[in-house]
N, C-alpha and C positions, 0 to 999 in steps of 0.2 A: 541365608545369604540372599538378597532380592535380585530377581532376573534383571539385568540391563539391556536395553534395545536401543536403537540409533532414530533420534528423532529426525524424519525427513526432510524437515525444513532447514534446521540450523546445524544439524549431524551432532549434537551433543548425546553422550551417554545418559539415558534416562531410565528410571525404573519403568517396567513393562505395562504398569497401570497409569502412569503419570499422565494425567489430562488425556486420558484416552479417548479415541473417537474411531469410528467404522466407517470404511469406505470400499464399495465394491465387494463386501464379505471379509474384508480384512481389518483388524484391529490395529491401529497407529497408536504409539505413545509420543507426547510432547514436553517439552521442557517448560512450557507455559500456554496460557490461553491465547496469548498474540500467536505463538506458532501455528497451534492448532487452528485457530481461526484462519490464518493465511493459508493453511493446507485445504482446509475445508471449502474455500471461496475457490481455489484454483489448484485441485490435486495433481493434475497433470504436469504442472510447472516443478513438480517435486519427484514423482515418480514415473513419469513419462507415459508411454502408451506401450502396448506389446510391440517388441522388436524395435522400438525407438527410445533412447534415453531422453530424461527430462533436462531441460535448460539448468537445472540446479545441478543435475549429477553430473554434467559435464563443465561445471565450474562458471556458468555463464550469468550475466546480467542482464535484466531486463528494465532498462532505465526509460522512463516515463518524464516527461516535463509537462507541465499543467499550468497555464497563465489564468490568474483569476483577477477580476475587475470588480473591485467594491463599488456600491452606490455613493459612498463617503470615505475619504480618506482616513486611514489609522493616524492618530498621532504617535510621537516617536516612543512613548511609553508602551501604548497599545501594540505598537508594531514590534518592539522588543519582545514582549510577552508572547505574541503569537510566534515569533521566530525561534523564541527558546523552547516552546511548546513542541512545535514541530520538528525541529532538529534534534530535541530529546528522544523522538522514536526512532526505533531500529528501521534502518532502510532509506531514510530521507537523508539524501547527500546534500542538498542547498536548498535554502528558502532566502530569496532576495524581495524586500519589500520597498517600492518607492512609489510614493503618492497613492493612488487609488488603485494600483497593480500590484501583484503578488507572484512571483514564479516561484513553483516547487519541482524539484527534482527528487525524483525516488526511484527505488529499484522495487519492482512489482513481486520480485522472489521473497523479499523482506517485509514488505508493508503493502497491505490492501486500501485501497480507496475508501472503502468503509471506516477503517482504522483511521485514517487521516480525516475523514468527515466528522469522525466522532471527537477526536481530538479538538478539532476546530469548534466544534460546539461547546466542550468542554470550557475551553479557554474563551469563547465568548461569553459563557455565563456567568465567568468570573470578572469579566470586562463589565458587564451589565449594559445598559442603555440600549437593548435592542440587538447587541453584537453577536449574540448565539445564533438568530436567524439570519442576520448579515453574512455571516462567515459562512453558514452552511448553505445559504442559498447562491452564494457567489461559487463555492467551490462545486455545487451541483450543475451550476449553469456556467462553466467555464468558458473562455473564449474559443469558438469554434475554429477560427483561422489559426490559432497556435496549434490546436490538436491535429492539424492536417500535415504539420511537421513530423508527427509522431506515427503517421500510418506508414504501412510497408505496402507497397503497390507489388503483387504479384500478377503475372501473366496468367489468364484463364485459358487452360491447356484443352477446355471442350469447345472454346469459340463462341460462348454464349455471352450473355451479360452477367 
């Protein structure tokens, strides 16, 4: 009988050797490469710090919004393909494409930025005509003013900068 353990990301019961990865001297098992990669990108979202539970352990979501502006607008067919590809990823909550803008809302506990970037590159390759580079570039260089709304401002208790 195979020993089952809990995937720290999605909480599924998985065989102890399934997609295994080591972090801080402990071996963790995962249901998929996507869960393993999410964990390795931000392990403390899932296992916390000593004496502090992780957001995932408390059932919280870390929702991030990213606005992307393209050099050229996607046509209707291209926009549909991009939207379908992204909304098919676990953790992507909403994708809205209008003219040369795309807003993506996603849960960092369920999907990493790198996974979204890779998905955009893949769909861009399928679109052809240089879209792989355009989509990847736009994702990396998203609109800074939109990102400001994602920032949490905390008071510096030490009184410095």
